[in-house]
Structures are given as C-alpha cells and as structure tokens.
PDB file as gemmi writes it, atoms N, CA and C in Angstrom:
CRYST1    1.000    1.000    1.000  90.00  90.00  90.00 P 1                      
ATOM      1  N   MET A   1      -8.581   3.054 -14.066  1.00  0.00           N  
ATOM      2  CA  MET A   1      -8.629   2.901 -12.617  1.00  0.00           C  
ATOM      3  C   MET A   1      -7.858   1.647 -12.195  1.00  0.00           C  
ATOM      4  N   ILE A   2      -7.552   1.614 -10.929  1.00  0.00           N  
ATOM      5  CA  ILE A   2      -6.849   0.482 -10.355  1.00  0.00           C  
ATOM      6  C   ILE A   2      -7.607   0.057  -9.093  1.00  0.00           C  
ATOM      7  N   THR A   3      -7.553  -1.221  -8.792  1.00  0.00           N  
ATOM      8  CA  THR A   3      -8.271  -1.724  -7.619  1.00  0.00           C  
ATOM      9  C   THR A   3      -7.319  -1.884  -6.429  1.00  0.00           C  
ATOM     10  N   ILE A   4      -7.903  -2.013  -5.260  1.00  0.00           N  
ATOM     11  CA  ILE A   4      -7.103  -2.260  -4.057  1.00  0.00           C  
ATOM     12  C   ILE A   4      -6.349  -3.581  -4.208  1.00  0.00           C  
ATOM     13  N   GLU A   5      -6.993  -4.590  -4.781  1.00  0.00           N  
ATOM     14  CA  GLU A   5      -6.329  -5.885  -4.975  1.00  0.00           C  
ATOM     15  C   GLU A   5      -5.112  -5.746  -5.883  1.00  0.00           C  
ATOM     16  N   GLN A   6      -5.232  -4.966  -6.946  1.00  0.00           N  
ATOM     17  CA  GLN A   6      -4.103  -4.767  -7.853  1.00  0.00           C  
ATOM     18  C   GLN A   6      -2.972  -4.008  -7.156  1.00  0.00           C  
ATOM     19  N   ILE A   7      -3.327  -3.027  -6.346  1.00  0.00           N  
ATOM     20  CA  ILE A   7      -2.324  -2.291  -5.573  1.00  0.00           C  
ATOM     21  C   ILE A   7      -1.599  -3.250  -4.633  1.00  0.00           C  
ATOM     22  N   LYS A   8      -2.350  -4.073  -3.924  1.00  0.00           N  
ATOM     23  CA  LYS A   8      -1.750  -5.052  -3.014  1.00  0.00           C  
ATOM     24  C   LYS A   8      -0.779  -5.966  -3.756  1.00  0.00           C  
ATOM     25  N   GLU A   9      -1.168  -6.437  -4.929  1.00  0.00           N  
ATOM     26  CA  GLU A   9      -0.322  -7.333  -5.711  1.00  0.00           C  
ATOM     27  C   GLU A   9       0.975  -6.656  -6.128  1.00  0.00           C  
ATOM     28  N   ILE A  10       0.885  -5.412  -6.575  1.00  0.00           N  
ATOM     29  CA  ILE A  10       2.077  -4.690  -7.034  1.00  0.00           C  
ATOM     30  C   ILE A  10       3.006  -4.383  -5.862  1.00  0.00           C  
ATOM     31  N   VAL A  11       2.448  -3.979  -4.724  1.00  0.00           N  
ATOM     32  CA  VAL A  11       3.278  -3.705  -3.543  1.00  0.00           C  
ATOM     33  C   VAL A  11       3.950  -4.991  -3.061  1.00  0.00           C  
ATOM     34  N   ALA A  12       3.197  -6.071  -2.969  1.00  0.00           N  
ATOM     35  CA  ALA A  12       3.763  -7.347  -2.513  1.00  0.00           C  
ATOM     36  C   ALA A  12       4.862  -7.821  -3.469  1.00  0.00           C  
ATOM     37  N   GLU A  13       4.620  -7.703  -4.747  1.00  0.00           N  
ATOM     38  CA  GLU A  13       5.620  -8.110  -5.744  1.00  0.00           C  
ATOM     39  C   GLU A  13       6.888  -7.267  -5.601  1.00  0.00           C  
ATOM     40  N   TYR A  14       6.733  -5.974  -5.397  1.00  0.00           N  
ATOM     41  CA  TYR A  14       7.877  -5.074  -5.248  1.00  0.00           C  
ATOM     42  C   TYR A  14       8.779  -5.534  -4.101  1.00  0.00           C  
ATOM     43  N   PHE A  15       8.179  -5.938  -2.995  1.00  0.00           N  
ATOM     44  CA  PHE A  15       8.951  -6.369  -1.837  1.00  0.00           C  
ATOM     45  C   PHE A  15       9.249  -7.864  -1.828  1.00  0.00           C  
ATOM     46  N   GLY A  16       8.832  -8.582  -2.868  1.00  0.00           N  
ATOM     47  CA  GLY A  16       9.095 -10.016  -2.945  1.00  0.00           C  
ATOM     48  C   GLY A  16       8.364 -10.814  -1.887  1.00  0.00           C  
ATOM     49  N   GLN A  17       7.148 -10.380  -1.566  1.00  0.00           N  
ATOM     50  CA  GLN A  17       6.343 -11.037  -0.540  1.00  0.00           C  
ATOM     51  C   GLN A  17       5.085 -11.637  -1.166  1.00  0.00           C  
ATOM     52  N   PRO A  18       4.571 -12.703  -0.572  1.00  0.00           N  
ATOM     53  CA  PRO A  18       3.256 -13.174  -1.007  1.00  0.00           C  
ATOM     54  C   PRO A  18       2.207 -12.118  -0.638  1.00  0.00           C  
ATOM     55  N   VAL A  19       1.254 -11.899  -1.499  1.00  0.00           N  
ATOM     56  CA  VAL A  19       0.231 -10.873  -1.263  1.00  0.00           C  
ATOM     57  C   VAL A  19      -0.552 -11.151   0.020  1.00  0.00           C  
ATOM     58  N   GLU A  20      -0.652 -12.412   0.411  1.00  0.00           N  
ATOM     59  CA  GLU A  20      -1.392 -12.774   1.622  1.00  0.00           C  
ATOM     60  C   GLU A  20      -0.776 -12.160   2.882  1.00  0.00           C  
ATOM     61  N   LEU A  21       0.525 -11.878   2.851  1.00  0.00           N  
ATOM     62  CA  LEU A  21       1.185 -11.303   4.022  1.00  0.00           C  
ATOM     63  C   LEU A  21       0.618  -9.934   4.394  1.00  0.00           C  
ATOM     64  N   LEU A  22       0.112  -9.208   3.404  1.00  0.00           N  
ATOM     65  CA  LEU A  22      -0.444  -7.881   3.688  1.00  0.00           C  
ATOM     66  C   LEU A  22      -1.675  -7.964   4.587  1.00  0.00           C  
ATOM     67  N   SER A  23      -2.315  -9.106   4.603  1.00  0.00           N  
ATOM     68  CA  SER A  23      -3.523  -9.275   5.411  1.00  0.00           C  
ATOM     69  C   SER A  23      -3.278 -10.036   6.712  1.00  0.00           C  
ATOM     70  N   LYS A  24      -2.063 -10.503   6.923  1.00  0.00           N  
ATOM     71  CA  LYS A  24      -1.740 -11.256   8.140  1.00  0.00           C  
ATOM     72  C   LYS A  24      -1.484 -10.304   9.297  1.00  0.00           C  
ATOM     73  N   VAL A  25      -1.818 -10.746  10.489  1.00  0.00           N  
ATOM     74  CA  VAL A  25      -1.495  -9.988  11.691  1.00  0.00           C  
ATOM     75  C   VAL A  25      -0.006 -10.165  11.941  1.00  0.00           C  
ATOM     76  N   SER A  26       0.734  -9.067  11.874  1.00  0.00           N  
ATOM     77  CA  SER A  26       2.176  -9.122  12.076  1.00  0.00           C  
ATOM     78  C   SER A  26       2.691  -7.739  12.438  1.00  0.00           C  
ATOM     79  N   LYS A  27       3.709  -7.727  13.263  1.00  0.00           N  
ATOM     80  CA  LYS A  27       4.358  -6.462  13.613  1.00  0.00           C  
ATOM     81  C   LYS A  27       5.756  -6.385  13.017  1.00  0.00           C  
ATOM     82  N   LYS A  28       6.083  -7.336  12.131  1.00  0.00           N  
ATOM     83  CA  LYS A  28       7.377  -7.288  11.455  1.00  0.00           C  
ATOM     84  C   LYS A  28       7.413  -6.050  10.574  1.00  0.00           C  
ATOM     85  N   ARG A  29       8.507  -5.324  10.674  1.00  0.00           N  
ATOM     86  CA  ARG A  29       8.611  -4.038   9.989  1.00  0.00           C  
ATOM     87  C   ARG A  29       8.329  -4.139   8.489  1.00  0.00           C  
ATOM     88  N   GLU A  30       8.905  -5.143   7.835  1.00  0.00           N  
ATOM     89  CA  GLU A  30       8.741  -5.239   6.384  1.00  0.00           C  
ATOM     90  C   GLU A  30       7.281  -5.490   5.992  1.00  0.00           C  
ATOM     91  N   ILE A  31       6.550  -6.207   6.816  1.00  0.00           N  
ATOM     92  CA  ILE A  31       5.135  -6.466   6.527  1.00  0.00           C  
ATOM     93  C   ILE A  31       4.296  -5.224   6.839  1.00  0.00           C  
ATOM     94  N   VAL A  32       4.588  -4.606   7.981  1.00  0.00           N  
ATOM     95  CA  VAL A  32       3.851  -3.397   8.364  1.00  0.00           C  
ATOM     96  C   VAL A  32       4.056  -2.300   7.321  1.00  0.00           C  
ATOM     97  N   GLN A  33       5.301  -2.113   6.867  1.00  0.00           N  
ATOM     98  CA  GLN A  33       5.559  -1.083   5.859  1.00  0.00           C  
ATOM     99  C   GLN A  33       4.852  -1.389   4.545  1.00  0.00           C  
ATOM    100  N   SER A  34       4.859  -2.639   4.138  1.00  0.00           N  
ATOM    101  CA  SER A  34       4.157  -3.010   2.903  1.00  0.00           C  
ATOM    102  C   SER A  34       2.670  -2.689   3.020  1.00  0.00           C  
ATOM    103  N   ARG A  35       2.097  -3.020   4.170  1.00  0.00           N  
ATOM    104  CA  ARG A  35       0.680  -2.748   4.414  1.00  0.00           C  
ATOM    105  C   ARG A  35       0.417  -1.243   4.399  1.00  0.00           C  
ATOM    106  N   GLN A  36       1.289  -0.466   5.039  1.00  0.00           N  
ATOM    107  CA  GLN A  36       1.132   0.990   5.062  1.00  0.00           C  
ATOM    108  C   GLN A  36       1.190   1.560   3.656  1.00  0.00           C  
ATOM    109  N   ILE A  37       2.112   1.066   2.868  1.00  0.00           N  
ATOM    110  CA  ILE A  37       2.246   1.557   1.487  1.00  0.00           C  
ATOM    111  C   ILE A  37       1.022   1.189   0.665  1.00  0.00           C  
ATOM    112  N   ALA A  38       0.522  -0.034   0.835  1.00  0.00           N  
ATOM    113  CA  ALA A  38      -0.681  -0.441   0.104  1.00  0.00           C  
ATOM    114  C   ALA A  38      -1.874   0.436   0.494  1.00  0.00           C  
ATOM    115  N   MET A  39      -1.991   0.750   1.784  1.00  0.00           N  
ATOM    116  CA  MET A  39      -3.079   1.623   2.237  1.00  0.00           C  
ATOM    117  C   MET A  39      -2.903   3.039   1.693  1.00  0.00           C  
ATOM    118  N   PHE A  40      -1.678   3.541   1.736  1.00  0.00           N  
ATOM    119  CA  PHE A  40      -1.361   4.876   1.228  1.00  0.00           C  
ATOM    120  C   PHE A  40      -1.796   5.007  -0.234  1.00  0.00           C  
ATOM    121  N   PHE A  41      -1.400   4.043  -1.066  1.00  0.00           N  
ATOM    122  CA  PHE A  41      -1.749   4.120  -2.482  1.00  0.00           C  
ATOM    123  C   PHE A  41      -3.226   3.808  -2.734  1.00  0.00           C  
ATOM    124  N   SER A  42      -3.823   2.980  -1.905  1.00  0.00           N  
ATOM    125  CA  SER A  42      -5.259   2.700  -2.059  1.00  0.00           C  
ATOM    126  C   SER A  42      -6.066   3.969  -1.838  1.00  0.00           C  
ATOM    127  N   LYS A  43      -5.663   4.767  -0.865  1.00  0.00           N  
ATOM    128  CA  LYS A  43      -6.364   6.028  -0.610  1.00  0.00           C  
ATOM    129  C   LYS A  43      -6.072   7.038  -1.725  1.00  0.00           C  
ATOM    130  N   LYS A  44      -4.837   7.064  -2.185  1.00  0.00           N  
ATOM    131  CA  LYS A  44      -4.423   8.029  -3.204  1.00  0.00           C  
ATOM    132  C   LYS A  44      -5.025   7.727  -4.578  1.00  0.00           C  
ATOM    133  N   LEU A  45      -5.148   6.451  -4.921  1.00  0.00           N  
ATOM    134  CA  LEU A  45      -5.486   6.082  -6.294  1.00  0.00           C  
ATOM    135  C   LEU A  45      -6.890   5.510  -6.483  1.00  0.00           C  
ATOM    136  N   THR A  46      -7.607   5.295  -5.390  1.00  0.00           N  
ATOM    137  CA  THR A  46      -8.973   4.783  -5.528  1.00  0.00           C  
ATOM    138  C   THR A  46      -9.931   5.737  -4.832  1.00  0.00           C  
ATOM    139  N   ARG A  47     -11.199   5.490  -5.001  1.00  0.00           N  
ATOM    140  CA  ARG A  47     -12.216   6.314  -4.349  1.00  0.00           C  
ATOM    141  C   ARG A  47     -12.826   5.615  -3.143  1.00  0.00           C  
ATOM    142  N   HIS A  48     -12.177   4.573  -2.689  1.00  0.00           N  
ATOM    143  CA  HIS A  48     -12.708   3.799  -1.567  1.00  0.00           C  
ATOM    144  C   HIS A  48     -12.542   4.549  -0.258  1.00  0.00           C  
ATOM    145  N   SER A  49     -13.457   4.297   0.655  1.00  0.00           N  
ATOM    146  CA  SER A  49     -13.391   4.884   1.994  1.00  0.00           C  
ATOM    147  C   SER A  49     -12.274   4.211   2.789  1.00  0.00           C  
ATOM    148  N   LEU A  50     -11.886   4.857   3.881  1.00  0.00           N  
ATOM    149  CA  LEU A  50     -10.886   4.267   4.768  1.00  0.00           C  
ATOM    150  C   LEU A  50     -11.371   2.926   5.310  1.00  0.00           C  
ATOM    151  N   ALA A  51     -12.672   2.835   5.607  1.00  0.00           N  
ATOM    152  CA  ALA A  51     -13.233   1.582   6.124  1.00  0.00           C  
ATOM    153  C   ALA A  51     -13.099   0.455   5.097  1.00  0.00           C  
ATOM    154  N   THR A  52     -13.383   0.751   3.836  1.00  0.00           N  
ATOM    155  CA  THR A  52     -13.272  -0.265   2.781  1.00  0.00           C  
ATOM    156  C   THR A  52     -11.827  -0.668   2.571  1.00  0.00           C  
ATOM    157  N   ILE A  53     -10.930   0.312   2.573  1.00  0.00           N  
ATOM    158  CA  ILE A  53      -9.505   0.004   2.418  1.00  0.00           C  
ATOM    159  C   ILE A  53      -9.055  -0.908   3.559  1.00  0.00           C  
ATOM    160  N   GLY A  54      -9.442  -0.575   4.770  1.00  0.00           N  
ATOM    161  CA  GLY A  54      -9.071  -1.396   5.923  1.00  0.00           C  
ATOM    162  C   GLY A  54      -9.624  -2.798   5.842  1.00  0.00           C  
ATOM    163  N   GLU A  55     -10.852  -2.904   5.389  1.00  0.00           N  
ATOM    164  CA  GLU A  55     -11.488  -4.222   5.251  1.00  0.00           C  
ATOM    165  C   GLU A  55     -10.727  -5.089   4.257  1.00  0.00           C  
ATOM    166  N   LYS A  56     -10.253  -4.482   3.175  1.00  0.00           N  
ATOM    167  CA  LYS A  56      -9.585  -5.234   2.114  1.00  0.00           C  
ATOM    168  C   LYS A  56      -8.092  -5.451   2.364  1.00  0.00           C  
ATOM    169  N   ILE A  57      -7.526  -4.683   3.305  1.00  0.00           N  
ATOM    170  CA  ILE A  57      -6.103  -4.837   3.617  1.00  0.00           C  
ATOM    171  C   ILE A  57      -5.972  -5.193   5.092  1.00  0.00           C  
ATOM    172  N   GLY A  58      -6.100  -6.451   5.382  1.00  0.00           N  
ATOM    173  CA  GLY A  58      -5.849  -6.945   6.723  1.00  0.00           C  
ATOM    174  C   GLY A  58      -6.969  -6.752   7.711  1.00  0.00           C  
ATOM    175  N   ASN A  59      -8.170  -6.458   7.215  1.00  0.00           N  
ATOM    176  CA  ASN A  59      -9.326  -6.272   8.098  1.00  0.00           C  
ATOM    177  C   ASN A  59      -9.030  -5.253   9.204  1.00  0.00           C  
ATOM    178  N   GLN A  60      -8.467  -4.122   8.800  1.00  0.00           N  
ATOM    179  CA  GLN A  60      -8.086  -3.052   9.709  1.00  0.00           C  
ATOM    180  C   GLN A  60      -9.242  -2.067   9.867  1.00  0.00           C  
ATOM    181  N   SER A  61      -9.278  -1.371  11.000  1.00  0.00           N  
ATOM    182  CA  SER A  61     -10.295  -0.342  11.201  1.00  0.00           C  
ATOM    183  C   SER A  61      -9.936   0.900  10.381  1.00  0.00           C  
ATOM    184  N   HIS A  62     -10.936   1.760  10.165  1.00  0.00           N  
ATOM    185  CA  HIS A  62     -10.654   2.988   9.411  1.00  0.00           C  
ATOM    186  C   HIS A  62      -9.635   3.855  10.150  1.00  0.00           C  
ATOM    187  N   MET A  63      -9.603   3.770  11.486  1.00  0.00           N  
ATOM    188  CA  MET A  63      -8.621   4.538  12.265  1.00  0.00           C  
ATOM    189  C   MET A  63      -7.205   3.996  12.049  1.00  0.00           C  
ATOM    190  N   ASN A  64      -7.062   2.687  11.939  1.00  0.00           N  
ATOM    191  CA  ASN A  64      -5.747   2.108  11.642  1.00  0.00           C  
ATOM    192  C   ASN A  64      -5.272   2.525  10.252  1.00  0.00           C  
ATOM    193  N   VAL A  65      -6.198   2.566   9.314  1.00  0.00           N  
ATOM    194  CA  VAL A  65      -5.848   2.993   7.959  1.00  0.00           C  
ATOM    195  C   VAL A  65      -5.404   4.454   7.982  1.00  0.00           C  
ATOM    196  N   LYS A  66      -6.163   5.281   8.654  1.00  0.00           N  
ATOM    197  CA  LYS A  66      -5.820   6.706   8.755  1.00  0.00           C  
ATOM    198  C   LYS A  66      -4.438   6.878   9.389  1.00  0.00           C  
ATOM    199  N   ALA A  67      -4.170   6.149  10.457  1.00  0.00           N  
ATOM    200  CA  ALA A  67      -2.870   6.227  11.134  1.00  0.00           C  
ATOM    201  C   ALA A  67      -1.749   5.723  10.220  1.00  0.00           C  
ATOM    202  N   SER A  68      -2.004   4.660   9.476  1.00  0.00           N  
ATOM    203  CA  SER A  68      -0.996   4.113   8.564  1.00  0.00           C  
ATOM    204  C   SER A  68      -0.646   5.102   7.461  1.00  0.00           C  
ATOM    205  N   ILE A  69      -1.643   5.771   6.940  1.00  0.00           N  
ATOM    206  CA  ILE A  69      -1.413   6.765   5.895  1.00  0.00           C  
ATOM    207  C   ILE A  69      -0.610   7.938   6.456  1.00  0.00           C  
ATOM    208  N   LYS A  70      -0.921   8.336   7.675  1.00  0.00           N  
ATOM    209  CA  LYS A  70      -0.181   9.420   8.325  1.00  0.00           C  
ATOM    210  C   LYS A  70       1.281   9.026   8.525  1.00  0.00           C  
ATOM    211  N   VAL A  71       1.512   7.801   8.987  1.00  0.00           N  
ATOM    212  CA  VAL A  71       2.881   7.310   9.174  1.00  0.00           C  
ATOM    213  C   VAL A  71       3.611   7.298   7.832  1.00  0.00           C  
ATOM    214  N   ALA A  72       2.947   6.807   6.785  1.00  0.00           N  
ATOM    215  CA  ALA A  72       3.572   6.767   5.460  1.00  0.00           C  
ATOM    216  C   ALA A  72       3.953   8.170   5.003  1.00  0.00           C  
ATOM    217  N   ASN A  73       3.070   9.128   5.172  1.00  0.00           N  
ATOM    218  CA  ASN A  73       3.386  10.511   4.788  1.00  0.00           C  
ATOM    219  C   ASN A  73       4.576  11.050   5.573  1.00  0.00           C  
ATOM    220  N   ASN A  74       4.634  10.747   6.867  1.00  0.00           N  
ATOM    221  CA  ASN A  74       5.772  11.179   7.683  1.00  0.00           C  
ATOM    222  C   ASN A  74       7.072  10.520   7.233  1.00  0.00           C  
ATOM    223  N   LEU A  75       7.001   9.225   6.920  1.00  0.00           N  
ATOM    224  CA  LEU A  75       8.203   8.520   6.475  1.00  0.00           C  
ATOM    225  C   LEU A  75       8.700   9.029   5.130  1.00  0.00           C  
ATOM    226  N   ILE A  76       7.795   9.421   4.266  1.00  0.00           N  
ATOM    227  CA  ILE A  76       8.202   9.990   2.976  1.00  0.00           C  
ATOM    228  C   ILE A  76       9.069  11.226   3.206  1.00  0.00           C  
ATOM    229  N   GLU A  77       8.713  12.002   4.215  1.00  0.00           N  
ATOM    230  CA  GLU A  77       9.444  13.235   4.533  1.00  0.00           C  
ATOM    231  C   GLU A  77      10.756  12.986   5.269  1.00  0.00           C  
ATOM    232  N   THR A  78      10.863  11.893   6.010  1.00  0.00           N  
ATOM    233  CA  THR A  78      12.008  11.711   6.904  1.00  0.00           C  
ATOM    234  C   THR A  78      12.924  10.537   6.570  1.00  0.00           C  
ATOM    235  N   ASP A  79      12.471   9.608   5.755  1.00  0.00           N  
ATOM    236  CA  ASP A  79      13.237   8.388   5.478  1.00  0.00           C  
ATOM    237  C   ASP A  79      13.463   8.281   3.974  1.00  0.00           C  
ATOM    238  N   LYS A  80      14.693   8.507   3.540  1.00  0.00           N  
ATOM    239  CA  LYS A  80      15.008   8.517   2.102  1.00  0.00           C  
ATOM    240  C   LYS A  80      14.762   7.161   1.444  1.00  0.00           C  
ATOM    241  N   ILE A  81      15.029   6.075   2.159  1.00  0.00           N  
ATOM    242  CA  ILE A  81      14.785   4.736   1.607  1.00  0.00           C  
ATOM    243  C   ILE A  81      13.289   4.539   1.382  1.00  0.00           C  
ATOM    244  N   PHE A  82      12.487   4.916   2.361  1.00  0.00           N  
ATOM    245  CA  PHE A  82      11.033   4.800   2.233  1.00  0.00           C  
ATOM    246  C   PHE A  82      10.542   5.655   1.068  1.00  0.00           C  
ATOM    247  N   GLU A  83      11.096   6.844   0.929  1.00  0.00           N  
ATOM    248  CA  GLU A  83      10.717   7.722  -0.185  1.00  0.00           C  
ATOM    249  C   GLU A  83      11.029   7.060  -1.532  1.00  0.00           C  
ATOM    250  N   ILE A  84      12.156   6.362  -1.607  1.00  0.00           N  
ATOM    251  CA  ILE A  84      12.512   5.632  -2.825  1.00  0.00           C  
ATOM    252  C   ILE A  84      11.488   4.533  -3.095  1.00  0.00           C  
ATOM    253  N   TYR A  85      11.126   3.790  -2.038  1.00  0.00           N  
ATOM    254  CA  TYR A  85      10.091   2.762  -2.195  1.00  0.00           C  
ATOM    255  C   TYR A  85       8.823   3.367  -2.801  1.00  0.00           C  
ATOM    256  N   ILE A  86       8.377   4.473  -2.212  1.00  0.00           N  
ATOM    257  CA  ILE A  86       7.138   5.120  -2.667  1.00  0.00           C  
ATOM    258  C   ILE A  86       7.261   5.523  -4.128  1.00  0.00           C  
ATOM    259  N   ASN A  87       8.362   6.164  -4.495  1.00  0.00           N  
ATOM    260  CA  ASN A  87       8.535   6.624  -5.879  1.00  0.00           C  
ATOM    261  C   ASN A  87       8.573   5.461  -6.860  1.00  0.00           C  
ATOM    262  N   GLU A  88       9.298   4.400  -6.513  1.00  0.00           N  
ATOM    263  CA  GLU A  88       9.402   3.253  -7.420  1.00  0.00           C  
ATOM    264  C   GLU A  88       8.066   2.519  -7.549  1.00  0.00           C  
ATOM    265  N   ILE A  89       7.382   2.335  -6.433  1.00  0.00           N  
ATOM    266  CA  ILE A  89       6.080   1.666  -6.483  1.00  0.00           C  
ATOM    267  C   ILE A  89       5.073   2.528  -7.228  1.00  0.00           C  
ATOM    268  N   GLU A  90       5.103   3.829  -6.995  1.00  0.00           N  
ATOM    269  CA  GLU A  90       4.198   4.731  -7.706  1.00  0.00           C  
ATOM    270  C   GLU A  90       4.411   4.623  -9.215  1.00  0.00           C  
ATOM    271  N   ASN A  91       5.661   4.554  -9.647  1.00  0.00           N  
ATOM    272  CA  ASN A  91       5.950   4.380 -11.078  1.00  0.00           C  
ATOM    273  C   ASN A  91       5.374   3.072 -11.596  1.00  0.00           C  
ATOM    274  N   LYS A  92       5.526   1.994 -10.815  1.00  0.00           N  
ATOM    275  CA  LYS A  92       4.968   0.698 -11.221  1.00  0.00           C  
ATOM    276  C   LYS A  92       3.437   0.756 -11.313  1.00  0.00           C  
ATOM    277  N   LEU A  93       2.815   1.424 -10.351  1.00  0.00           N  
ATOM    278  CA  LEU A  93       1.354   1.536 -10.349  1.00  0.00           C  
ATOM    279  C   LEU A  93       0.857   2.334 -11.546  1.00  0.00           C  
ATOM    280  N   TYR A  94       1.505   3.459 -11.832  1.00  0.00           N  
ATOM    281  CA  TYR A  94       1.076   4.268 -12.970  1.00  0.00           C  
ATOM    282  C   TYR A  94       1.334   3.543 -14.287  1.00  0.00           C  
ATOM    283  N   GLU A  95       2.437   2.799 -14.367  1.00  0.00           N  
ATOM    284  CA  GLU A  95       2.718   2.000 -15.558  1.00  0.00           C  
ATOM    285  C   GLU A  95       1.628   0.936 -15.740  1.00  0.00           C  
ATOM    286  N   TYR A  96       1.251   0.282 -14.656  1.00  0.00           N  
ATOM    287  CA  TYR A  96       0.187  -0.708 -14.712  1.00  0.00           C  
ATOM    288  C   TYR A  96      -1.136  -0.065 -15.159  1.00  0.00           C  
ATOM    289  N   MET A  97      -1.422   1.116 -14.648  1.00  0.00           N  
ATOM    290  CA  MET A  97      -2.677   1.787 -14.998  1.00  0.00           C  
ATOM    291  C   MET A  97      -2.702   2.167 -16.490  1.00  0.00           C  
ATOM    292  N   LYS A  98      -1.531   2.446 -17.053  1.00  0.00           N  
ATOM    293  CA  LYS A  98      -1.469   2.762 -18.487  1.00  0.00           C  
ATOM    294  C   LYS A  98      -1.597   1.511 -19.338  1.00  0.00           C  
ATOM    295  N   ASN A  99      -0.996   0.411 -18.869  1.00  0.00           N  
ATOM    296  CA  ASN A  99      -0.965  -0.850 -19.614  1.00  0.00           C  
ATOM    297  C   ASN A  99      -1.325  -2.028 -18.729  1.00  0.00           C  
ATOM    298  N   PRO A 100      -2.609  -2.183 -18.377  1.00  0.00           N  
ATOM    299  CA  PRO A 100      -2.987  -3.254 -17.446  1.00  0.00           C  
ATOM    300  C   PRO A 100      -2.806  -4.673 -17.999  1.00  0.00           C  
ATOM    301  N   GLU A 101      -2.623  -4.827 -19.300  1.00  0.00           N  
ATOM    302  CA  GLU A 101      -2.489  -6.166 -19.883  1.00  0.00           C  
ATOM    303  C   GLU A 101      -1.127  -6.777 -19.609  1.00  0.00           C  
ATOM    304  N   LYS A 102      -0.136  -5.953 -19.313  1.00  0.00           N  
ATOM    305  CA  LYS A 102       1.243  -6.459 -19.143  1.00  0.00           C  
ATOM    306  C   LYS A 102       1.389  -7.262 -17.887  1.00  0.00           C  
TER     307      LYS A 102                                                      
END                                                                             
C-alpha cells in the first residue's frame, strides 16, 4: 500500500516543488495541477474517503476533491501533456509500491 503523504511527496518531486506547496492556497496552474494529480492518485491508490483526502491535501472539502478528480479525468482525455504527467507519475508510484526502500 501507499499513503497519501507518499503520493504527495512523489507528485511534488516529479514537478520539482516542495511538498508543502500542495497544501498552500494558490490558484497557480502548476500548483493546482499538482494538487489535482495528488488527489486523483490518492483516490485511485488508497482506500481513503474524499473527505480524508481533502483534509490531507490542502484542507479541501470532499466536493473540491471530487471536482479535482473529475477535472483530472477530463484532462487525461483532452490534454496530451497532462496524460504524460499521469502516466509518468503512475509509473513512479507503482515502482515505489514495489520497492519502498529506494
């Protein structure tokens, strides 16, 4: 298994951002996208509720988490760069889950 904190760390590292940025109030696209991706993978790879995911990623409401996941799914379908981000991060997450000591 993987935790929300580990997902946040891997997403932040992928984008070269401090992990704390995922929890900051910001409308900058790069921060918002990182947060959306972290929420997307937190829902996909953990058993946490939307409320718990929101609490751990920027103190967001469960409705914000739901909306972020919906946006991420739409971007996967319409934005090739975003789709690449998702695929590369997903590979990093699965690699981490296989070998958490690395």
